[in-house]
N, C-alpha and C positions, 0 to 999 in steps of 0.2 A: 218561775221568774216572770214578772209582768212584761208585757210587750212595750217596747219603747214608744214614747210619744213622738209626735212630729218634731217638737223642739229638740228632744234628745237625739233623734236621728240626724238632725242637721246642725247640731252644735256640740260636737264631741270634744273639740280642742278649746283651750283657753282663748286662742286667737279668734276662733269663730264666735265664741261667747262675747268676747270684748267688742268685736265689730258689730254684733247684733245689738249690744247695749248702746253703742254709739247711735245706731239707726233709731232705736227706741227713743233715746233722748231727743234727737233732732225732730222726729215725727211727733212726739208728745208736745214739744214746744210749738210746732206749727199747728197742731190740732188746737191747742189752747188759743193761739192767735186767731185762728179762724172762728172759734167759738165766740171769743170776745168781739171780734169784728161784727159778727152777726148780732150779738146781744146789744152792742152799742150802735148798730146800724151804720157802720163805717164801711164804705165800698172800697174796692181796690183803687179807684180813681181818687177818692177822698184821702186814702192812705198816702198815695203818691204825692198829692198836693201838699199835705201836711208835712211830709218828709222832704219835700223838694227833690223828689226822685221821679223817674219815669214809671208809668203804669207797668211797663215790661219788667222793670226791676222788681216791683212788688209781686207780680205774677211769678217770676223766677224764684223769688224767696219762698212764696207760699207753695210752690210745687216741689220745693226741696231740691231744686236744680243745683244749688251750691250749699255748702255747709253754712248754716246760719251762725253768725257770731253772737256773742252776748251783747255786743253793742247794737247790732241790728235788732235783736230781740227787744232790747230796752227801747230802741226807737219806735218799734211797732207798738209796744205797750204804751209808750208816751202818747203816741198819736191816737190811741183809744182811751186816753185818760186813766191809764193804769200804770202800775209799777211791776217789776219782776221780783218774784220771790222764789229763790232756788233752794231746794232741799236735796240732800244726798241720803238715800235710803240704804240701810245696811243690807249687804248681800246682793244688791241689784246688779253689780258688775261682774260678780264671780259665780253666783249660784242663782241665776235668773230663773225664776219659777215659771213653769209652763202656764200656770193659772194667771199669773200677771200678764204674760203674753196674750192669753185668750181675752182677758178683760181689755187690754190695750187694743187688740185687733178689733173687737166688737165696737169699742169707742171710736176708733179710726173709721170703721165702716159707716158708723152713724154720721160722721162728719162729711161723708160723700155728698150729702145734700147741700152742704155749705161750700165745699171746694171739691167738685167732682174729679178733678185731675190731681188732687193733692194727696194727703196722707193715706186714704183708703187705697188709691191706685198704687201707692208706693208699697203698701203691705203686699199687694198682689205681685208687684215686681220683685220685691225682696224674696218672697216665698218661691217664685219661679227661678230666680237666680241661685238660691240655695239648693233647690231640688235638682237643678241641672248639674 
């Protein structure tokens, strides 16, 4: 029998898999916002001004301090001259593949240069909390 992967060791129940899928969705959305902000050269201050919000609000959203709503995601996309396109992939919520997690983690770590305290840090925090 093959040795369990990190994902399999820490996500045995449907509840654990469901909660992890939530975090992946949130962090994937934030990662994409950070990527687009960099591509479009939109700073946090620019974002705050365009949305009529404080810079602190923008920072909190990008750090994942609160659950991002679809409305907020749409606002951030609008401020970057973009729209939101949401797709639901088959199996992503119930049979989350470790390879998908590995790709997501690698991508989030790459984003650390864009948002050092954002998604990549949250991957570390998530792994620490699940390991404990």
